[in-house]
C-alpha positions as CSV (number, residue, x, y, z in Angstrom):
1,M,57.3,167.6,-5.0
2,V,56.4,169.9,-2.8
3,T,53.1,169.4,-3.9
4,T,53.7,165.4,-2.1
5,I,55.2,167.1,1.1
6,F,52.0,168.5,1.4
7,T,49.2,165.9,0.2
8,E,50.5,162.8,1.2
9,G,53.7,163.5,3.5
10,L,57.1,164.1,3.4
11,H,58.3,160.3,3.8
12,E,56.4,159.8,1.1
13,A,57.7,162.2,-0.8
14,I,61.2,160.8,0.3
15,L,60.7,157.8,-1.1
16,R,58.6,158.8,-4.4
17,G,62.4,161.4,-4.6
18,A,64.2,158.0,-4.4
19,Q,62.5,155.5,-6.4
20,R,63.3,159.0,-9.8
21,Y,65.8,160.3,-8.7
22,G,67.8,157.6,-7.0
23,P,69.5,157.1,-3.1
24,V,70.2,160.9,-2.7
25,S,68.4,164.3,-4.0
26,R,68.6,167.6,-3.1
27,Y,66.3,170.3,-3.5
28,A,66.9,174.0,-3.1
29,N,65.4,176.4,-0.6
30,P,65.3,179.8,-1.5
31,A,63.0,181.3,1.2
32,A,65.5,179.8,3.6
33,L,62.5,178.4,5.4
34,G,63.6,176.8,8.3
35,G,67.0,178.9,8.2
36,A,67.7,175.3,5.9
37,A,70.8,176.0,3.6
38,G,69.1,173.2,1.4
39,W,67.1,169.6,1.7
40,V,68.6,166.5,1.2
41,F,66.5,163.1,1.0
42,L,68.8,160.0,2.0
43,N,67.8,156.9,1.4
44,S,70.8,154.6,0.9
45,P,71.8,152.4,4.0
46,E,75.5,153.6,3.6
47,D,74.9,157.4,3.7
48,I,72.7,156.5,6.5
49,Q,74.9,155.4,8.3
50,Y,77.8,158.2,7.4
51,V,75.2,160.6,9.2
52,N,74.6,158.6,12.1
53,A,78.3,156.7,13.4
54,T,81.0,157.6,10.3
55,N,80.7,161.7,10.9
56,T,78.0,162.3,13.6
57,R,79.8,165.5,14.9
58,N,78.5,166.8,11.8
59,F,75.4,166.0,11.9
60,S,74.8,166.2,15.8
61,E,71.9,168.4,16.0
62,R,68.3,167.7,14.4
63,F,66.6,169.7,12.2
64,L,63.6,170.5,14.3
65,P,60.5,172.6,13.0
66,D,59.3,176.3,14.3
67,I,56.1,174.6,15.9
68,Y,58.0,172.3,18.1
69,K,60.2,175.2,19.2
70,W,57.0,177.5,19.6
71,V,54.9,174.7,21.8
72,T,57.8,173.4,23.8
73,H,59.7,176.7,24.5
74,E,62.8,174.5,23.1
75,K,62.2,172.4,26.2
76,G,61.9,168.5,26.7
77,I,64.0,165.7,25.0
78,L,61.9,166.3,21.7
79,G,62.0,170.4,21.5
80,S,65.5,170.9,22.9
81,S,68.9,170.9,21.6
82,G,72.6,171.6,21.7
83,E,73.7,171.3,25.2
84,Y,70.3,171.3,27.2
85,N,69.2,168.3,25.1
86,R,72.7,166.2,25.8
87,R,72.4,166.8,29.5
88,H,68.3,165.9,29.4
89,R,69.3,162.7,27.3
90,K,71.2,161.5,29.8
91,L,69.0,161.8,32.4
92,V,65.9,160.7,31.1
93,G,68.0,157.6,29.5
94,L,68.9,156.3,32.8
95,P,65.1,154.8,33.8
96,F,65.6,152.8,30.6
97,R,69.2,151.5,31.3
98,S,68.2,149.9,34.3
99,A,67.3,146.5,34.2
100,A,65.7,146.0,37.2
101,L,63.1,149.3,36.0
102,L,62.6,147.1,33.1
103,S,61.7,144.1,34.7
104,K,58.9,146.3,36.7
105,F,57.6,147.7,33.5
106,A,57.7,144.4,32.1
107,D,55.2,142.9,34.7
108,V,53.0,146.4,34.0
109,V,52.1,145.5,30.6
110,V,51.9,141.9,31.0
111,D,49.1,143.0,34.3
112,R,47.4,145.4,31.7
113,S,47.5,143.1,28.4
114,A,46.1,140.5,30.4
115,R,43.3,142.5,31.7
116,V,42.2,143.6,28.1
117,A,42.8,139.7,27.2
118,E,40.3,138.8,30.2
119,T,37.3,141.4,29.0
120,F,37.8,140.3,25.1
121,S,37.7,136.7,26.3
122,A,34.8,137.0,29.0
123,Q,32.4,137.9,26.3
124,P,29.6,135.6,25.3
125,R,29.9,136.0,21.6
126,P,32.7,137.7,19.8
127,V,32.5,141.0,19.9
128,R,33.8,144.4,17.0
129,T,35.9,147.0,18.4
130,N,38.5,149.6,16.8
131,V,41.3,147.6,17.9
132,A,43.2,151.1,17.6
133,V,41.7,152.8,20.1
134,Q,41.9,149.8,22.8
135,T,46.0,149.9,22.3
136,Q,45.8,153.6,22.8
137,R,43.9,152.6,26.3
138,L,45.8,150.0,27.4
139,T,49.2,151.9,26.3
140,L,48.0,154.8,27.9
141,D,47.6,153.3,31.0
142,V,51.4,151.3,30.7
143,V,52.8,154.2,30.4
144,G,50.8,156.0,33.3
145,L,52.0,153.4,35.5
146,T,55.3,153.4,34.4
147,A,55.9,157.2,34.3
148,F,54.5,158.2,37.5
149,S,53.2,155.4,38.8
150,H,49.3,156.6,38.2
151,N,46.5,154.7,37.4
152,F,44.5,156.3,34.3
153,G,41.9,153.8,34.5
154,E,42.3,153.5,30.7
155,C,41.4,149.7,31.0
156,G,38.4,149.5,33.0
157,A,37.0,152.2,30.1
158,I,37.9,149.2,27.6
159,A,35.6,146.9,29.5
160,R,32.9,149.8,29.7
161,D,33.3,150.0,26.1
162,I,33.3,146.4,25.5
163,N,30.5,146.0,27.9
164,G,28.0,148.6,26.9
165,S,28.3,149.8,30.4
166,A,27.9,154.0,30.9
167,P,31.1,155.6,31.0
168,P,31.4,157.0,34.5
169,S,30.3,160.8,35.3
170,A,34.1,162.1,35.3
171,S,36.1,162.2,32.4
172,D,39.6,163.2,33.1
173,Q,40.6,159.7,31.0
174,D,38.8,160.5,27.8
175,R,39.9,164.0,28.3
176,L,44.1,163.5,28.7
177,L,43.3,160.9,25.5
178,W,42.1,163.9,23.7
179,A,44.9,165.9,24.6
180,V,47.5,163.4,23.5
181,N,46.1,162.4,20.2
182,A,44.7,166.6,19.3
183,F,48.9,167.4,20.1
184,G,50.0,165.1,17.0
185,Q,47.4,166.3,15.2
186,V,47.5,169.9,15.0
187,L,51.7,170.1,15.2
188,S,50.9,168.0,11.8
189,E,48.4,170.4,10.4
190,V,51.0,173.2,11.0
191,F,54.7,171.3,10.9
192,I,56.5,173.4,8.3
193,T,54.9,176.7,9.3
194,P,57.5,179.5,9.9
195,M,57.8,181.1,13.5
196,P,56.8,184.9,12.3
197,M,53.5,183.5,10.6
198,L,52.9,181.1,13.9
199,R,52.6,184.2,16.1
200,V,50.6,186.2,13.5
201,M,48.6,183.1,13.7
202,D,48.3,183.1,17.5
203,A,47.7,186.5,17.7
204,L,44.3,186.2,15.4
205,G,43.0,183.3,17.5
206,F,43.8,180.7,15.2
207,K,41.8,177.4,15.9
208,Q,44.5,174.8,15.8
209,L,47.1,176.5,18.0
210,Q,44.3,177.5,20.6
211,T,43.5,173.7,20.4
212,L,47.2,172.9,20.7
213,R,47.6,175.3,23.9
214,E,44.3,173.2,25.4
215,A,45.7,169.9,24.8
216,C,49.6,171.2,26.6
217,E,47.7,172.7,29.2
218,V,44.9,169.1,30.2
219,M,48.6,167.1,29.9
220,R,50.7,170.1,32.0
221,Q,48.2,170.0,34.5
222,S,47.7,166.3,35.0
223,M,51.4,165.9,35.0
224,L,52.2,168.6,37.5
225,D,49.7,167.4,39.9
226,V,51.5,164.3,40.3
227,I,54.9,165.9,40.1
228,A,53.8,168.0,43.0
229,E,52.6,165.3,44.9
230,R,55.6,163.0,44.4
231,R,57.9,165.6,45.7
232,A,56.6,166.3,48.9
233,A,56.4,162.8,49.2
234,L,60.2,162.1,48.3
235,A,61.0,164.9,50.5
236,A,59.0,163.8,54.1
237,R,60.8,160.6,53.5
238,T,63.8,162.4,53.4
239,A,63.1,164.6,56.4
240,A,62.3,161.1,58.0
241,G,65.4,160.3,57.7
242,E,64.3,156.8,55.5
243,G,66.6,158.3,52.4
244,E,64.9,158.7,48.8
245,G,64.6,154.9,48.4
246,E,64.6,152.8,45.4
247,A,63.0,154.2,42.3
248,R,59.8,152.7,41.5
249,D,59.2,154.6,38.4
250,V,60.3,157.1,35.7
251,L,59.6,159.7,37.2
252,D,61.3,158.6,40.6
253,M,64.3,158.2,39.1
254,L,64.1,161.8,37.5
255,L,63.0,163.4,41.1
256,Q,66.2,161.7,42.4
257,A,68.8,162.2,39.6
258,T,71.2,165.3,39.1
259,D,73.2,166.1,36.7
260,D,77.3,166.7,36.9
261,S,76.8,169.7,38.7
262,G,74.9,167.7,41.1
263,V,71.9,169.9,40.6
264,H,68.3,168.4,40.2
265,M,65.5,169.1,37.7
266,T,62.9,171.6,38.5
267,D,59.3,170.8,38.0
268,S,59.0,172.9,34.8
269,E,62.1,170.4,33.8
270,L,60.3,167.2,34.5
271,W,57.0,168.5,33.3
272,E,58.1,168.9,29.4
273,D,60.3,165.5,29.8
274,V,57.9,163.4,31.3
275,H,55.4,164.8,28.7
276,D,58.2,163.8,25.6
277,I,57.9,160.8,27.3
278,M,54.3,159.9,28.0
279,G,53.9,161.7,23.9
280,A,56.1,159.6,22.3
281,G,56.2,156.5,24.2
282,H,52.1,156.1,24.1
283,E,51.4,156.8,20.8
284,T,53.9,155.0,19.2
285,T,53.6,151.8,21.2
286,A,50.0,151.8,21.1
287,T,49.8,152.1,17.2
288,T,52.8,149.6,17.0
289,A,50.5,146.7,19.0
290,A,47.4,147.9,16.8
291,A,49.0,147.4,13.3
292,A,51.1,143.9,14.5
293,L,47.4,142.1,16.0
294,Y,46.4,143.4,12.4
295,C,48.9,141.7,10.5
296,I,49.1,138.5,12.4
297,A,45.5,138.4,12.2
298,A,45.5,139.5,8.0
299,H,48.0,136.7,7.7
300,P,46.8,133.2,8.7
301,E,50.2,131.5,8.1
302,V,51.5,134.1,10.5
303,E,49.2,133.5,12.9
304,A,49.1,130.0,13.1
305,R,53.1,130.0,13.4
306,A,53.3,132.7,16.0
307,V,50.8,131.3,18.4
308,A,52.3,128.0,18.2
309,E,55.6,129.5,19.1
310,L,53.5,131.0,22.3
311,Q,52.2,127.9,23.0
312,E,55.4,126.2,22.6
313,V,57.1,128.0,24.6
314,L,54.5,129.5,27.5
315,G,52.2,126.7,28.0
316,G,49.4,128.9,28.3
317,R,50.7,130.8,31.2
318,L,51.6,134.6,31.2
319,P,54.5,135.7,29.6
320,T,57.8,137.6,31.1
321,M,60.6,139.5,29.8
322,A,62.7,136.6,30.1
323,D,60.5,135.0,27.6
324,L,60.9,137.5,24.9
325,E,64.3,135.9,24.1
326,R,63.0,132.4,23.4
327,L,60.0,133.5,20.9
328,P,62.5,134.6,17.7
329,Y,58.8,134.3,15.0
330,L,57.2,136.6,17.5
331,S,60.3,139.0,17.6
332,A,60.8,138.8,14.1
333,V,56.9,139.2,13.3
334,I,57.4,142.4,15.4
335,K,60.5,143.3,13.4
336,E,58.5,143.1,10.4
337,V,55.8,145.0,11.3
338,L,58.1,148.0,12.2
339,R,59.6,147.7,9.1
340,L,56.2,148.5,7.5
341,Y,54.4,150.7,9.8
342,P,57.4,152.5,11.5
343,A,55.8,154.4,14.2
344,I,58.1,157.6,13.5
345,P,58.1,158.0,10.0
346,V,61.4,160.8,9.0
347,F,64.6,161.8,11.3
348,P,66.2,165.0,9.7
349,R,69.7,166.1,10.9
350,Q,71.3,169.2,10.0
351,A,74.8,169.9,8.8
352,A,77.0,171.7,10.6
353,A,80.0,171.9,8.0
354,E,80.2,170.8,3.9
355,D,80.9,167.6,3.7
356,R,81.0,164.4,1.2
357,L,78.8,161.0,2.0
358,P,80.3,157.5,0.6
359,S,77.9,157.9,-2.7
360,G,79.7,160.8,-3.4
361,H,77.1,163.5,-3.4
362,R,78.2,167.3,-1.5
363,I,76.8,168.1,1.4
364,L,76.7,171.8,1.4
365,K,76.8,173.8,5.3
366,G,73.3,174.5,7.0
367,D,71.6,171.2,5.0
368,V,69.0,169.6,6.2
369,V,69.3,165.5,5.8
370,F,66.1,163.9,5.9
371,M,66.3,160.8,6.4
372,S,62.4,158.7,6.5
373,T,62.2,155.0,8.4
374,Y,59.3,154.6,5.9
375,A,60.6,155.1,2.4
376,L,63.9,153.6,3.7
377,H,61.8,150.5,4.7
378,R,59.6,150.5,1.6
379,D,62.3,150.9,-1.4
380,P,62.6,148.1,-3.3
381,Q,66.5,149.0,-3.8
382,V,66.7,148.2,-0.3
383,W,64.6,145.5,0.2
384,E,63.4,142.5,-1.5
385,D,59.5,142.8,-2.2
386,P,59.2,145.5,0.3
387,L,55.4,145.6,0.1
388,T,55.0,141.6,0.9
389,F,54.5,141.3,5.0
390,D,57.5,138.4,5.1
391,P,58.4,138.0,8.7
392,E,61.3,136.1,7.9
393,R,63.2,138.4,6.4
394,F,64.7,138.6,9.7
395,L,65.6,135.4,10.0
396,G,68.3,132.8,9.8
397,A,70.6,133.8,7.0
398,R,68.1,136.6,5.8
399,G,68.4,138.3,9.1
400,D,72.6,138.0,9.1
401,A,72.8,139.4,5.7
402,L,70.8,142.7,6.8
403,H,72.7,146.0,6.6
404,R,73.5,147.6,9.9
405,F,71.6,150.7,8.5
406,Q,68.6,149.4,6.6
407,W,66.2,149.0,9.6
408,L,66.0,151.9,11.7
409,P,62.2,152.2,13.2
410,F,63.5,154.2,15.7
411,G,66.1,156.5,14.2
412,A,69.4,156.3,14.7
413,G,72.9,158.2,16.1
414,P,72.8,160.4,19.1
415,R,69.2,161.5,18.7
416,V,68.1,157.5,18.4
417,C,64.9,157.0,20.2
418,L,65.6,156.4,23.9
419,G,63.0,154.1,25.0
420,A,63.2,151.7,22.2
421,S,64.1,149.0,24.1
422,F,61.3,149.4,26.2
423,A,58.5,149.6,23.3
424,S,60.0,146.9,21.3
425,M,59.5,144.9,25.0
426,S,55.8,146.4,25.4
427,V,54.6,145.4,22.5
428,S,56.0,142.5,21.8
429,L,54.5,141.4,25.4
430,M,51.4,143.5,24.6
431,V,50.9,140.7,21.4
432,A,51.6,137.7,23.7
433,T,49.7,138.1,25.9
434,L,46.7,139.2,23.7
435,L,47.1,136.6,21.0
436,Q,47.3,133.8,23.7
437,R,43.8,134.6,24.8
438,C,42.0,136.0,21.9
439,K,41.8,135.6,17.5
440,F,41.3,138.9,16.3
441,T,39.5,138.5,13.1
442,P,40.0,142.3,10.5
443,V,36.7,143.9,9.8
444,R,37.7,147.3,8.3
445,P,40.1,147.4,6.2
446,T,40.9,143.7,5.2
447,S,43.9,144.2,3.1
448,Q,46.7,142.8,3.8
449,L,48.8,146.0,3.8
450,I,47.1,148.6,5.7
451,P,46.5,151.9,4.2
452,A,48.2,154.0,7.1
453,A,48.7,157.7,7.4
454,Y,50.7,160.0,9.2
455,D,50.9,163.1,11.5
456,I,53.2,163.0,13.5
457,T,53.5,159.8,14.5
458,L,51.6,156.9,12.6
459,N,47.9,156.2,12.7
460,F,44.8,154.8,10.6
461,D,42.6,157.8,10.1
462,R,42.3,156.5,6.5
463,T,40.5,153.8,7.3
464,G,38.3,155.2,10.6
465,G,41.1,153.0,12.8
466,L,41.5,149.1,12.6
467,L,37.7,147.7,13.0
468,M,38.1,143.7,14.4
469,E,36.3,140.9,15.8
470,V,37.8,139.7,18.9
471,A,36.8,136.2,20.0
472,P,38.3,133.9,22.7
473,R,41.0,131.4,21.2
């Protein structure tokens, strides 16, 4: 099992453990790695429900590898725990509970996606492109505009790429894209390295940690400049008696937000939280959108039904957030993509006290309970024909029969992904907008099942991306 963790990832080890030993298996931790008493792999909807809903107080803390603590200094949404995390989750969750802001965000998603669709459909002949890279660029523009009203110009980069134009001399956009990708890649390479070893590696100048520092600094500086500019503008409006005004993006809302004591966030706190929003929201949305376009193209019957639904509901116009509830088949397609290719493969919790699961298995105090969206979604004991792409499993009576904790692409419980609704909406609107105007045909790979992999999040490194031919529909 240890070999599988190192060679194929923890998510694959949990799946294989479930297939070999059943839905619960426990492994000793004699070296006390990460301070855990032991490692428990769960792959049962009933036991997962117990951990994340029934007795969540005993499993309220997420287990964090030391590299997260090292790079975040235990700040931000992803790197913190305890009261700090609860305070910041409450504040950062505000924009994603605002119907007005979500509607504005939806307009941004459609506008940027329409620009990309126009770039593709305006070509005189079909073009071959790595769709995974282009959805990364598209999503970076979306996240930049919705998080802090900043245009990274990535839709322009897509147009230059497709049209064969030379890139501009300034490469800030590509530099930021590099930083976002490098951050996840390095974290995966040193994911289980204990803190004492990380400190030694840092002192010796290991390349991975130098790269991680550089990537963080690129992202940090790009955001701190925006934060300073926006804080000054907010202060000027207040001094002029204009008030704070309506929040136009996530940063606006966070600049104005206070905790229960009336205290505003510092610039450092804002940077950490906005960085987590950008990092988590960008990577996960981009890879899910790319996987969705590939899966639709690789299954002609799915494509025909999805396109017909879009035509019936939209009649060729651009979609809106209100249209999504009238597109049940598209929703089922996106759910099936998230089932087979969840962006985040593992969500661990640590037991505060001894416990017993509904299955009868004992949990010791300090045990780290690993639950895997990837393993849960691909387990034949949980899903019928789990490796078959079948959106209809989410429709009608089949969909109604699903266990509440059987499909968990965004995790579950108190640490569930804050941007789940935004991510689902964004992917659906991106796919709806692009699919109306463009036809995608897989070039590499050509299999119906994508040979996907994970660093911290989903990636397509095994096939060198998702090379597809794109033509006007």
